[in-house]
PQR file with spaces between the fields and no chain letter, atoms N, CA, C, O and H, PARSE charges and radii, in Angstrom:
ATOM       1  N    MET     1     137.710  152.560  105.400 -0.4000 1.5000
ATOM       2  CA   MET     1     138.911  152.416  104.787 -0.0000 2.0000
ATOM       3  C    MET     1     138.999  153.936  104.014  0.5500 1.7000
ATOM       4  O    MET     1     137.990  154.541  103.653 -0.5500 1.4000
ATOM       5  N    ARG     2     140.327  154.421  103.835 -0.4000 1.5000
ATOM       6  CA   ARG     2     140.562  155.712  103.212 -0.0000 2.0000
ATOM       7  C    ARG     2     140.855  155.437  101.596  0.5500 1.7000
ATOM       8  O    ARG     2     141.261  154.410  101.051 -0.5500 1.4000
ATOM       9  H    ARG     2     141.147  153.930  104.128  0.4000 1.0000
ATOM      10  N    GLN     3     140.539  156.588  101.089 -0.4000 1.5000
ATOM      11  CA   GLN     3     140.815  156.692   99.622 -0.0000 2.0000
ATOM      12  C    GLN     3     142.294  156.778   99.381  0.5500 1.7000
ATOM      13  O    GLN     3     143.022  157.391  100.161 -0.5500 1.4000
ATOM      14  H    GLN     3     140.209  157.422  101.531  0.4000 1.0000
ATOM      15  N    PRO     4     142.824  156.067   98.126 -0.5600 1.5000
ATOM      16  CA   PRO     4     144.292  155.976   97.864  0.2800 2.0000
ATOM      17  C    PRO     4     144.798  157.461   97.809  0.5500 1.7000
ATOM      18  O    PRO     4     143.964  158.338   97.584 -0.5500 1.4000
ATOM      19  N    HIS     5     145.938  157.751   97.976 -0.4000 1.5000
ATOM      20  CA   HIS     5     146.708  158.917   97.512 -0.0000 2.0000
ATOM      21  C    HIS     5     148.103  158.517   96.776  0.5500 1.7000
ATOM      22  O    HIS     5     148.605  157.395   96.852 -0.5500 1.4000
ATOM      23  H    HIS     5     146.615  157.038   98.159  0.4000 1.0000
ATOM      24  N    ILE     6     148.621  159.554   96.091 -0.4000 1.5000
ATOM      25  CA   ILE     6     149.817  159.430   95.335 -0.0000 2.0000
ATOM      26  C    ILE     6     150.806  158.790   96.471  0.5500 1.7000
ATOM      27  O    ILE     6     150.890  159.205   97.627 -0.5500 1.4000
ATOM      28  H    ILE     6     148.214  160.465   96.030  0.4000 1.0000
ATOM      29  N    ASP     7     151.576  157.639   95.882 -0.4000 1.5000
ATOM      30  CA   ASP     7     152.600  157.092   96.769 -0.0000 2.0000
ATOM      31  C    ASP     7     152.232  156.080   97.622  0.5500 1.7000
ATOM      32  O    ASP     7     153.080  155.411   98.213 -0.5500 1.4000
ATOM      33  H    ASP     7     151.508  157.302   94.943  0.4000 1.0000
ATOM      34  N    ASP     8     150.729  155.854   97.778 -0.4000 1.5000
ATOM      35  CA   ASP     8     150.184  154.763   98.757 -0.0000 2.0000
ATOM      36  C    ASP     8     150.429  153.616   98.064  0.5500 1.7000
ATOM      37  O    ASP     8     150.279  153.531   96.846 -0.5500 1.4000
ATOM      38  H    ASP     8     150.040  156.398   97.299  0.4000 1.0000
ATOM      39  N    VAL     9     150.843  152.619   98.855 -0.4000 1.5000
ATOM      40  CA   VAL     9     150.811  151.050   98.464 -0.0000 2.0000
ATOM      41  C    VAL     9     149.430  150.548   98.766  0.5500 1.7000
ATOM      42  O    VAL     9     148.874  150.654   99.859 -0.5500 1.4000
ATOM      43  H    VAL     9     150.965  152.688   99.845  0.4000 1.0000
ATOM      44  N    VAL    10     148.895  149.951   97.613 -0.4000 1.5000
ATOM      45  CA   VAL    10     147.610  149.283   97.474 -0.0000 2.0000
ATOM      46  C    VAL    10     147.809  147.906   97.106  0.5500 1.7000
ATOM      47  O    VAL    10     148.871  147.511   96.625 -0.5500 1.4000
ATOM      48  H    VAL    10     149.346  149.865   96.725  0.4000 1.0000
ATOM      49  N    ARG    11     146.714  147.089   97.340 -0.4000 1.5000
ATOM      50  CA   ARG    11     146.493  145.636   97.262 -0.0000 2.0000
ATOM      51  C    ARG    11     145.244  145.581   96.248  0.5500 1.7000
ATOM      52  O    ARG    11     144.163  146.124   96.476 -0.5500 1.4000
ATOM      53  H    ARG    11     145.851  147.409   97.730  0.4000 1.0000
ATOM      54  N    LEU    12     145.535  144.897   95.182 -0.4000 1.5000
ATOM      55  CA   LEU    12     144.374  144.576   94.121 -0.0000 2.0000
ATOM      56  C    LEU    12     143.621  143.647   94.825  0.5500 1.7000
ATOM      57  O    LEU    12     144.083  142.794   95.583 -0.5500 1.4000
ATOM      58  H    LEU    12     146.413  144.455   94.997  0.4000 1.0000
ATOM      59  N    ASN    13     142.132  143.882   94.488 -0.4000 1.5000
ATOM      60  CA   ASN    13     140.899  143.279   95.112 -0.0000 2.0000
ATOM      61  C    ASN    13     140.604  142.215   94.206  0.5500 1.7000
ATOM      62  O    ASN    13     139.951  141.281   94.671 -0.5500 1.4000
ATOM      63  H    ASN    13     141.757  144.575   93.873  0.4000 1.0000
ATOM      64  N    GLN    14     140.987  142.158   92.883 -0.4000 1.5000
ATOM      65  CA   GLN    14     140.599  141.452   91.928 -0.0000 2.0000
ATOM      66  C    GLN    14     141.494  141.055   90.846  0.5500 1.7000
ATOM      67  O    GLN    14     142.365  141.862   90.520 -0.5500 1.4000
ATOM      68  H    GLN    14     141.518  142.917   92.505  0.4000 1.0000
ATOM      69  N    ASP    15     141.412  139.905   90.220 -0.4000 1.5000
ATOM      70  CA   ASP    15     142.317  139.585   88.991 -0.0000 2.0000
ATOM      71  C    ASP    15     141.969  140.530   87.829  0.5500 1.7000
ATOM      72  O    ASP    15     140.809  140.840   87.561 -0.5500 1.4000
ATOM      73  H    ASP    15     140.705  139.249   90.484  0.4000 1.0000
ATOM      74  N    ILE    16     143.008  140.953   87.182 -0.4000 1.5000
ATOM      75  CA   ILE    16     142.967  141.477   85.770 -0.0000 2.0000
ATOM      76  C    ILE    16     143.669  140.796   84.710  0.5500 1.7000
ATOM      77  O    ILE    16     144.852  141.049   84.480 -0.5500 1.4000
ATOM      78  H    ILE    16     143.951  140.701   87.400  0.4000 1.0000
ATOM      79  N    PRO    17     143.046  139.991   84.086 -0.5600 1.5000
ATOM      80  CA   PRO    17     143.767  138.888   83.292  0.2800 2.0000
ATOM      81  C    PRO    17     144.374  139.360   82.110  0.5500 1.7000
ATOM      82  O    PRO    17     145.386  138.811   81.673 -0.5500 1.4000
ATOM      83  N    GLU    18     143.804  140.416   81.500 -0.4000 1.5000
ATOM      84  CA   GLU    18     144.473  141.298   80.482 -0.0000 2.0000
ATOM      85  C    GLU    18     145.769  141.862   80.581  0.5500 1.7000
ATOM      86  O    GLU    18     146.446  142.111   79.583 -0.5500 1.4000
ATOM      87  H    GLU    18     142.982  140.862   81.855  0.4000 1.0000
ATOM      88  N    LEU    19     146.165  142.086   81.808 -0.4000 1.5000
ATOM      89  CA   LEU    19     147.350  142.616   82.311 -0.0000 2.0000
ATOM      90  C    LEU    19     148.328  141.867   82.971  0.5500 1.7000
ATOM      91  O    LEU    19     149.474  142.207   83.265 -0.5500 1.4000
ATOM      92  H    LEU    19     145.616  141.884   82.619  0.4000 1.0000
ATOM      93  N    GLU    20     147.616  140.563   83.217 -0.4000 1.5000
ATOM      94  CA   GLU    20     148.481  139.376   83.894 -0.0000 2.0000
ATOM      95  C    GLU    20     148.668  139.748   85.423  0.5500 1.7000
ATOM      96  O    GLU    20     149.682  139.357   86.002 -0.5500 1.4000
ATOM      97  H    GLU    20     146.685  140.287   82.978  0.4000 1.0000
ATOM      98  N    LEU    21     147.701  140.503   86.095 -0.4000 1.5000
ATOM      99  CA   LEU    21     147.774  140.843   87.336 -0.0000 2.0000
ATOM     100  C    LEU    21     146.884  140.037   88.183  0.5500 1.7000
ATOM     101  O    LEU    21     145.853  139.672   87.619 -0.5500 1.4000
ATOM     102  H    LEU    21     146.878  140.821   85.625  0.4000 1.0000
ATOM     103  N    GLN    22     147.061  139.624   89.566 -0.4000 1.5000
ATOM     104  CA   GLN    22     146.266  138.738   90.046 -0.0000 2.0000
ATOM     105  C    GLN    22     146.052  139.414   91.552  0.5500 1.7000
ATOM     106  O    GLN    22     146.844  140.174   92.108 -0.5500 1.4000
ATOM     107  H    GLN    22     147.899  139.920   90.024  0.4000 1.0000
ATOM     108  N    ARG    23     144.958  139.008   91.995 -0.4000 1.5000
ATOM     109  CA   ARG    23     144.460  139.671   93.015 -0.0000 2.0000
ATOM     110  C    ARG    23     145.413  139.326   94.286  0.5500 1.7000
ATOM     111  O    ARG    23     145.887  138.199   94.427 -0.5500 1.4000
ATOM     112  H    ARG    23     144.315  138.390   91.543  0.4000 1.0000
ATOM     113  N    GLY    24     145.653  140.375   95.188 -0.4000 1.5000
ATOM     114  CA   GLY    24     146.677  140.358   96.133 -0.0000 2.0000
ATOM     115  C    GLY    24     147.879  141.052   95.821  0.5500 1.7000
ATOM     116  O    GLY    24     148.568  141.441   96.764 -0.5500 1.4000
ATOM     117  H    GLY    24     145.268  141.291   95.073  0.4000 1.0000
ATOM     118  N    GLN    25     148.233  141.262   94.697 -0.4000 1.5000
ATOM     119  CA   GLN    25     149.421  141.976   94.195 -0.0000 2.0000
ATOM     120  C    GLN    25     149.477  143.312   94.908  0.5500 1.7000
ATOM     121  O    GLN    25     148.434  143.829   95.310 -0.5500 1.4000
ATOM     122  H    GLN    25     147.673  140.946   93.930  0.4000 1.0000
ATOM     123  N    THR    26     150.664  143.894   95.080 -0.4000 1.5000
ATOM     124  CA   THR    26     150.632  145.158   95.693 -0.0000 2.0000
ATOM     125  C    THR    26     151.177  145.976   94.573  0.5500 1.7000
ATOM     126  O    THR    26     151.924  145.509   93.713 -0.5500 1.4000
ATOM     127  H    THR    26     151.511  143.475   94.753  0.4000 1.0000
ATOM     128  N    GLY    27     150.717  147.399   94.621 -0.4000 1.5000
ATOM     129  CA   GLY    27     151.321  148.273   93.606 -0.0000 2.0000
ATOM     130  C    GLY    27     151.324  149.611   94.428  0.5500 1.7000
ATOM     131  O    GLY    27     150.865  149.701   95.567 -0.5500 1.4000
ATOM     132  H    GLY    27     150.111  147.779   95.319  0.4000 1.0000
ATOM     133  N    VAL    28     151.905  150.659   93.710 -0.4000 1.5000
ATOM     134  CA   VAL    28     152.130  152.150   94.056 -0.0000 2.0000
ATOM     135  C    VAL    28     151.001  152.957   93.301  0.5500 1.7000
ATOM     136  O    VAL    28     150.710  152.693   92.135 -0.5500 1.4000
ATOM     137  H    VAL    28     152.279  150.586   92.786  0.4000 1.0000
ATOM     138  N    VAL    29     150.419  153.896   93.984 -0.4000 1.5000
ATOM     139  CA   VAL    29     149.515  154.988   93.255 -0.0000 2.0000
ATOM     140  C    VAL    29     150.589  155.872   92.790  0.5500 1.7000
ATOM     141  O    VAL    29     151.418  156.365   93.555 -0.5500 1.4000
ATOM     142  H    VAL    29     150.656  154.110   94.932  0.4000 1.0000
ATOM     143  N    ARG    30     150.558  156.088   91.357 -0.4000 1.5000
ATOM     144  CA   ARG    30     151.375  157.125   90.657 -0.0000 2.0000
ATOM     145  C    ARG    30     150.709  158.430   90.419  0.5500 1.7000
ATOM     146  O    ARG    30     151.314  159.488   90.588 -0.5500 1.4000
ATOM     147  H    ARG    30     149.885  155.687   90.736  0.4000 1.0000
ATOM     148  N    SER    31     149.270  158.365   89.967 -0.4000 1.5000
ATOM     149  CA   SER    31     148.495  159.513   89.878 -0.0000 2.0000
ATOM     150  C    SER    31     147.069  159.069   90.025  0.5500 1.7000
ATOM     151  O    SER    31     146.683  157.905   89.924 -0.5500 1.4000
ATOM     152  H    SER    31     148.778  157.505   89.830  0.4000 1.0000
ATOM     153  N    THR    32     146.251  160.234   90.301 -0.4000 1.5000
ATOM     154  CA   THR    32     144.857  160.103   90.253 -0.0000 2.0000
ATOM     155  C    THR    32     143.913  160.916   89.176  0.5500 1.7000
ATOM     156  O    THR    32     144.059  162.124   88.995 -0.5500 1.4000
ATOM     157  H    THR    32     146.565  161.180   90.383  0.4000 1.0000
ATOM     158  N    TRP    33     143.004  160.186   88.533 -0.4000 1.5000
ATOM     159  CA   TRP    33     142.260  160.803   87.646 -0.0000 2.0000
ATOM     160  C    TRP    33     140.996  161.292   88.286  0.5500 1.7000
ATOM     161  O    TRP    33     140.618  160.847   89.370 -0.5500 1.4000
ATOM     162  H    TRP    33     142.886  159.204   88.681  0.4000 1.0000
ATOM     163  N    PHE    34     140.305  162.264   87.572 -0.4000 1.5000
ATOM     164  CA   PHE    34     139.240  162.810   88.347 -0.0000 2.0000
ATOM     165  C    PHE    34     137.699  162.689   87.303  0.5500 1.7000
ATOM     166  O    PHE    34     136.531  162.678   87.690 -0.5500 1.4000
ATOM     167  H    PHE    34     140.613  162.625   86.691  0.4000 1.0000
ATOM     168  N    ALA    35     138.267  162.605   85.824 -0.4000 1.5000
ATOM     169  CA   ALA    35     136.975  162.501   85.027 -0.0000 2.0000
ATOM     170  C    ALA    35     137.082  161.486   84.002  0.5500 1.7000
ATOM     171  O    ALA    35     138.202  161.316   83.523 -0.5500 1.4000
ATOM     172  H    ALA    35     139.216  162.613   85.508  0.4000 1.0000
ATOM     173  N    PRO    36     136.111  160.771   83.574 -0.5600 1.5000
ATOM     174  CA   PRO    36     134.630  160.991   84.123  0.2800 2.0000
ATOM     175  C    PRO    36     134.331  160.467   85.596  0.5500 1.7000
ATOM     176  O    PRO    36     133.450  161.001   86.270 -0.5500 1.4000
ATOM     177  N    THR    37     135.103  159.389   86.084 -0.4000 1.5000
ATOM     178  CA   THR    37     134.940  159.074   87.572 -0.0000 2.0000
ATOM     179  C    THR    37     136.401  159.017   88.179  0.5500 1.7000
ATOM     180  O    THR    37     137.403  158.996   87.464 -0.5500 1.4000
ATOM     181  H    THR    37     135.819  158.955   85.537  0.4000 1.0000
ATOM     182  N    VAL    38     136.428  158.997   89.360 -0.4000 1.5000
ATOM     183  CA   VAL    38     137.743  159.016   90.072 -0.0000 2.0000
ATOM     184  C    VAL    38     138.362  157.565   89.727  0.5500 1.7000
ATOM     185  O    VAL    38     137.642  156.569   89.793 -0.5500 1.4000
ATOM     186  H    VAL    38     135.614  159.014   89.940  0.4000 1.0000
ATOM     187  N    ALA    39     139.810  157.473   89.333 -0.4000 1.5000
ATOM     188  CA   ALA    39     140.515  156.451   88.920 -0.0000 2.0000
ATOM     189  C    ALA    39     142.006  156.486   89.348  0.5500 1.7000
ATOM     190  O    ALA    39     142.524  157.593   89.502 -0.5500 1.4000
ATOM     191  H    ALA    39     140.395  158.282   89.279  0.4000 1.0000
ATOM     192  N    TYR    40     142.708  155.407   89.544 -0.4000 1.5000
ATOM     193  CA   TYR    40     143.959  155.648   90.229 -0.0000 2.0000
ATOM     194  C    TYR    40     144.954  154.968   89.260  0.5500 1.7000
ATOM     195  O    TYR    40     144.681  153.803   88.973 -0.5500 1.4000
ATOM     196  H    TYR    40     142.287  154.508   89.418  0.4000 1.0000
ATOM     197  N    GLU    41     146.025  155.488   88.729 -0.4000 1.5000
ATOM     198  CA   GLU    41     147.038  154.998   88.054 -0.0000 2.0000
ATOM     199  C    GLU    41     147.945  154.144   88.980  0.5500 1.7000
ATOM     200  O    GLU    41     148.652  154.728   89.802 -0.5500 1.4000
ATOM     201  H    GLU    41     146.247  156.435   88.963  0.4000 1.0000
ATOM     202  N    VAL    42     147.961  152.782   88.889 -0.4000 1.5000
ATOM     203  CA   VAL    42     148.708  152.156   89.973 -0.0000 2.0000
ATOM     204  C    VAL    42     150.077  151.448   88.937  0.5500 1.7000
ATOM     205  O    VAL    42     149.989  151.111   87.757 -0.5500 1.4000
ATOM     206  H    VAL    42     147.388  152.307   88.221  0.4000 1.0000
ATOM     207  N    GLU    43     151.197  151.383   89.763 -0.4000 1.5000
ATOM     208  CA   GLU    43     152.462  150.751   89.206 -0.0000 2.0000
ATOM     209  C    GLU    43     152.436  149.540   89.979  0.5500 1.7000
ATOM     210  O    GLU    43     152.278  149.452   91.197 -0.5500 1.4000
ATOM     211  H    GLU    43     151.269  151.657   90.722  0.4000 1.0000
ATOM     212  N    PHE    44     152.648  148.390   88.944 -0.4000 1.5000
ATOM     213  CA   PHE    44     152.909  147.132   89.661 -0.0000 2.0000
ATOM     214  C    PHE    44     154.558  146.661   89.162  0.5500 1.7000
ATOM     215  O    PHE    44     155.013  147.061   88.090 -0.5500 1.4000
ATOM     216  H    PHE    44     152.776  148.462   87.954  0.4000 1.0000
ATOM     217  N    ASP    45     155.272  145.854   90.007 -0.4000 1.5000
ATOM     218  CA   ASP    45     156.403  145.477   89.779 -0.0000 2.0000
ATOM     219  C    ASP    45     156.702  144.125   90.233  0.5500 1.7000
ATOM     220  O    ASP    45     157.569  143.918   91.082 -0.5500 1.4000
ATOM     221  H    ASP    45     154.902  145.529   90.877  0.4000 1.0000
ATOM     222  N    ALA    46     156.055  143.252   89.730 -0.4000 1.5000
ATOM     223  CA   ALA    46     156.096  141.995   90.461 -0.0000 2.0000
ATOM     224  C    ALA    46     157.122  141.051   89.502  0.5500 1.7000
ATOM     225  O    ALA    46     157.618  140.093   90.093 -0.5500 1.4000
ATOM     226  H    ALA    46     155.350  143.420   89.040  0.4000 1.0000
ATOM     227  N    THR    47     157.375  141.173   88.518 -0.4000 1.5000
ATOM     228  CA   THR    47     158.153  140.304   87.683 -0.0000 2.0000
ATOM     229  C    THR    47     159.505  140.836   87.079  0.5500 1.7000
ATOM     230  O    THR    47     160.209  140.173   86.318 -0.5500 1.4000
ATOM     231  H    THR    47     156.972  141.951   88.037  0.4000 1.0000
ATOM     232  N    GLY    48     159.774  142.061   87.491 -0.4000 1.5000
ATOM     233  CA   GLY    48     160.699  143.005   87.148 -0.0000 2.0000
ATOM     234  C    GLY    48     160.422  143.859   85.962  0.5500 1.7000
ATOM     235  O    GLY    48     161.274  144.653   85.563 -0.5500 1.4000
ATOM     236  H    GLY    48     159.202  142.600   88.110  0.4000 1.0000
ATOM     237  N    GLU    49     159.398  143.745   85.449 -0.4000 1.5000
ATOM     238  CA   GLU    49     158.673  144.775   84.439 -0.0000 2.0000
ATOM     239  C    GLU    49     157.539  145.470   84.998  0.5500 1.7000
ATOM     240  O    GLU    49     156.520  145.020   85.521 -0.5500 1.4000
ATOM     241  H    GLU    49     158.706  143.100   85.774  0.4000 1.0000
ATOM     242  N    ASN    50     157.940  146.733   84.771 -0.4000 1.5000
ATOM     243  CA   ASN    50     156.746  147.737   85.238 -0.0000 2.0000
ATOM     244  C    ASN    50     155.480  147.454   84.493  0.5500 1.7000
ATOM     245  O    ASN    50     155.593  147.253   83.284 -0.5500 1.4000
ATOM     246  H    ASN    50     158.768  147.099   84.346  0.4000 1.0000
ATOM     247  N    LYS    51     154.373  147.413   84.997 -0.4000 1.5000
ATOM     248  CA   LYS    51     153.038  147.461   84.537 -0.0000 2.0000
ATOM     249  C    LYS    51     152.330  148.539   85.231  0.5500 1.7000
ATOM     250  O    LYS    51     152.474  148.648   86.449 -0.5500 1.4000
ATOM     251  H    LYS    51     154.281  147.576   85.979  0.4000 1.0000
ATOM     252  N    ARG    52     151.518  149.414   84.526 -0.4000 1.5000
ATOM     253  CA   ARG    52     150.558  150.511   84.745 -0.0000 2.0000
ATOM     254  C    ARG    52     149.337  149.924   84.565  0.5500 1.7000
ATOM     255  O    ARG    52     149.199  149.207   83.574 -0.5500 1.4000
ATOM     256  H    ARG    52     151.401  149.326   83.537  0.4000 1.0000
ATOM     257  N    ALA    53     148.327  150.096   85.399 -0.4000 1.5000
ATOM     258  CA   ALA    53     147.016  149.969   85.369 -0.0000 2.0000
ATOM     259  C    ALA    53     146.002  151.305   85.707  0.5500 1.7000
ATOM     260  O    ALA    53     146.246  152.070   86.640 -0.5500 1.4000
ATOM     261  H    ALA    53     148.440  150.678   86.204  0.4000 1.0000
ATOM     262  N    LEU    54     145.018  151.435   84.948 -0.4000 1.5000
ATOM     263  CA   LEU    54     144.081  152.620   85.646 -0.0000 2.0000
ATOM     264  C    LEU    54     142.949  151.773   86.368  0.5500 1.7000
ATOM     265  O    LEU    54     142.128  151.036   85.821 -0.5500 1.4000
ATOM     266  H    LEU    54     144.819  150.814   84.190  0.4000 1.0000
ATOM     267  N    LEU    55     143.071  152.008   87.543 -0.4000 1.5000
ATOM     268  CA   LEU    55     141.779  151.314   88.373 -0.0000 2.0000
ATOM     269  C    LEU    55     140.931  152.186   89.121  0.5500 1.7000
ATOM     270  O    LEU    55     141.301  153.331   89.383 -0.5500 1.4000
ATOM     271  H    LEU    55     143.738  152.607   87.988  0.4000 1.0000
ATOM     272  N    LEU    56     139.675  151.680   89.536 -0.4000 1.5000
ATOM     273  CA   LEU    56     138.764  152.310   90.322 -0.0000 2.0000
ATOM     274  C    LEU    56     139.118  151.792   91.613  0.5500 1.7000
ATOM     275  O    LEU    56     139.873  150.871   91.924 -0.5500 1.4000
ATOM     276  H    LEU    56     139.374  150.750   89.323  0.4000 1.0000
ATOM     277  N    GLU    57     138.378  152.616   92.337 -0.4000 1.5000
ATOM     278  CA   GLU    57     138.525  152.612   93.966 -0.0000 2.0000
ATOM     279  C    GLU    57     138.235  151.242   94.466  0.5500 1.7000
ATOM     280  O    GLU    57     138.956  150.598   95.228 -0.5500 1.4000
ATOM     281  H    GLU    57     137.765  153.364   92.085  0.4000 1.0000
ATOM     282  N    ARG    58     137.118  150.873   93.963 -0.4000 1.5000
ATOM     283  CA   ARG    58     136.875  149.452   94.316 -0.0000 2.0000
ATOM     284  C    ARG    58     137.730  148.245   94.096  0.5500 1.7000
ATOM     285  O    ARG    58     137.709  147.198   94.743 -0.5500 1.4000
ATOM     286  H    ARG    58     136.532  151.396   93.344  0.4000 1.0000
ATOM     287  N    GLN    59     138.513  148.573   93.041 -0.4000 1.5000
ATOM     288  CA   GLN    59     139.380  147.458   92.605 -0.0000 2.0000
ATOM     289  C    GLN    59     140.868  147.391   93.367  0.5500 1.7000
ATOM     290  O    GLN    59     141.781  146.627   93.056 -0.5500 1.4000
ATOM     291  H    GLN    59     138.530  149.423   92.515  0.4000 1.0000
ATOM     292  N    VAL    60     140.884  148.367   94.427 -0.4000 1.5000
ATOM     293  CA   VAL    60     142.127  148.382   95.128 -0.0000 2.0000
ATOM     294  C    VAL    60     141.742  148.807   96.814  0.5500 1.7000
ATOM     295  O    VAL    60     140.800  149.504   97.191 -0.5500 1.4000
ATOM     296  H    VAL    60     140.142  148.988   94.680  0.4000 1.0000
ATOM     297  N    THR    61     142.716  148.192   97.590 -0.4000 1.5000
ATOM     298  CA   THR    61     142.609  148.728   98.986 -0.0000 2.0000
ATOM     299  C    THR    61     143.782  149.097   99.472  0.5500 1.7000
ATOM     300  O    THR    61     144.794  148.434   99.245 -0.5500 1.4000
ATOM     301  H    THR    61     143.481  147.625   97.284  0.4000 1.0000
ATOM     302  N    VAL    62     143.792  150.308  100.272 -0.4000 1.5000
ATOM     303  CA   VAL    62     145.101  150.978  100.676 -0.0000 2.0000
ATOM     304  C    VAL    62     145.674  150.053  101.772  0.5500 1.7000
ATOM     305  O    VAL    62     145.057  149.591  102.731 -0.5500 1.4000
ATOM     306  H    VAL    62     142.970  150.847  100.457  0.4000 1.0000
ATOM     307  N    GLU    63     147.050  149.858  101.428 -0.4000 1.5000
ATOM     308  CA   GLU    63     147.892  148.910  102.676 -0.0000 2.0000
ATOM     309  C    GLU    63     148.389  150.034  103.617  0.5500 1.7000
ATOM     310  O    GLU    63     149.178  150.925  103.302 -0.5500 1.4000
ATOM     311  H    GLU    63     147.551  150.233  100.649  0.4000 1.0000
ATOM     312  N    GLU    64     147.778  149.843  104.871 -0.4000 1.5000
ATOM     313  CA   GLU    64     148.284  150.564  106.042 -0.0000 2.0000
ATOM     314  C    GLU    64     149.702  150.079  106.640  0.5500 1.7000
ATOM     315  O    GLU    64     149.828  149.146  107.433 -0.5500 1.4000
ATOM     316  H    GLU    64     147.137  149.119  105.127  0.4000 1.0000
ATOM     317  N    LEU    65     150.609  150.767  106.193 -0.4000 1.5000
ATOM     318  CA   LEU    65     152.166  150.444  106.837 -0.0000 2.0000
ATOM     319  C    LEU    65     152.419  151.008  108.068  0.5500 1.7000
ATOM     320  O    LEU    65     152.620  152.221  108.008 -0.5500 1.4000
ATOM     321  H    LEU    65     150.506  151.525  105.548  0.4000 1.0000
ATOM     322  N    PHE    66     152.481  150.440  109.335 -0.4000 1.5000
ATOM     323  CA   PHE    66     152.638  151.053  110.396 -0.0000 2.0000
ATOM     324  C    PHE    66     154.279  151.013  110.768  0.5500 1.7000
ATOM     325  O    PHE    66     155.017  150.134  110.322 -0.5500 1.4000
ATOM     326  H    PHE    66     152.318  149.455  109.384  0.4000 1.0000
ATOM     327  N    GLN    67     154.687  151.970  111.547 -0.4000 1.5000
ATOM     328  CA   GLN    67     155.965  152.132  111.839 -0.0000 2.0000
ATOM     329  C    GLN    67     156.019  151.712  113.236  0.5500 1.7000
ATOM     330  O    GLN    67     155.221  152.206  114.032 -0.5500 1.4000
ATOM     331  H    GLN    67     154.087  152.684  111.909  0.4000 1.0000
ATOM     332  N    GLN    68     157.008  150.723  113.669 -0.4000 1.5000
ATOM     333  CA   GLN    68     157.268  150.473  115.255 -0.0000 2.0000
ATOM     334  C    GLN    68     158.157  151.642  115.825  0.5500 1.7000
ATOM     335  O    GLN    68     159.089  152.207  115.253 -0.5500 1.4000
ATOM     336  H    GLN    68     157.657  150.322  113.023  0.4000 1.0000
ATOM     337  N    ASN    69     157.718  151.842  116.916 -0.4000 1.5000
ATOM     338  CA   ASN    69     158.869  152.707  117.702 -0.0000 2.0000
ATOM     339  C    ASN    69     159.748  151.685  118.186  0.5500 1.7000
ATOM     340  O    ASN    69     159.434  150.564  118.587 -0.5500 1.4000
ATOM     341  H    ASN    69     156.961  151.384  117.380  0.4000 1.0000
ATOM     342  N    VAL    70     161.080  152.288  118.090 -0.4000 1.5000
ATOM     343  CA   VAL    70     162.171  151.445  118.653 -0.0000 2.0000
ATOM     344  C    VAL    70     163.131  152.525  119.731  0.5500 1.7000
ATOM     345  O    VAL    70     163.745  153.569  119.507 -0.5500 1.4000
ATOM     346  H    VAL    70     161.336  153.199  117.764  0.4000 1.0000
ATOM     347  N    ASP    71     162.933  151.780  120.861 -0.4000 1.5000
ATOM     348  CA   ASP    71     163.846  152.607  121.925 -0.0000 2.0000
ATOM     349  C    ASP    71     165.422  152.185  121.581  0.5500 1.7000
ATOM     350  O    ASP    71     165.785  151.010  121.627 -0.5500 1.4000
ATOM     351  H    ASP    71     162.435  150.932  121.044  0.4000 1.0000
ATOM     352  N    LEU    72     166.240  153.193  121.259 -0.4000 1.5000
ATOM     353  CA   LEU    72     167.502  153.130  121.164 -0.0000 2.0000
ATOM     354  C    LEU    72     168.457  153.375  122.676  0.5500 1.7000
ATOM     355  O    LEU    72     168.372  154.423  123.317 -0.5500 1.4000
ATOM     356  H    LEU    72     165.945  154.147  121.222  0.4000 1.0000
ATOM     357  N    GLN    73     169.158  152.468  122.998 -0.4000 1.5000
ATOM     358  CA   GLN    73     169.762  152.788  124.268 -0.0000 2.0000
ATOM     359  C    GLN    73     171.137  153.182  123.771  0.5500 1.7000
ATOM     360  O    GLN    73     171.767  152.511  122.954 -0.5500 1.4000
ATOM     361  H    GLN    73     169.227  151.617  122.477  0.4000 1.0000
ATOM     362  N    VAL    74     171.614  154.443  124.374 -0.4000 1.5000
ATOM     363  CA   VAL    74     172.799  155.021  124.261 -0.0000 2.0000
ATOM     364  C    VAL    74     173.764  154.367  125.231  0.5500 1.7000
ATOM     365  O    VAL    74     173.506  154.394  126.434 -0.5500 1.4000
ATOM     366  H    VAL    74     171.103  154.988  125.038  0.4000 1.0000
ATOM     367  N    GLN    75     174.806  153.810  124.798 -0.4000 1.5000
ATOM     368  CA   GLN    75     175.906  153.527  125.816 -0.0000 2.0000
ATOM     369  C    GLN    75     177.212  154.147  125.894  0.5500 1.7000
ATOM     370  O    GLN    75     178.001  153.814  126.779 -0.5500 1.4000
ATOM     371  H    GLN    75     175.016  153.788  123.821  0.4000 1.0000
């Protein structure tokens, strides 16, 4: 697995009850922090209200979004 980067979609690996976030929710990485350890500011928008959490790499997994090639026929 690769490390998250800004604008990556990530999936939460554990519940964070203090923020009402559940394992499996997806969010978008908005910034990266480097001191004292690497952490990611992730924005979640599950209920229409934006929540941001500062998370460690072990708490998230990058969602690999693949685009399918589509052949277009010109008529």
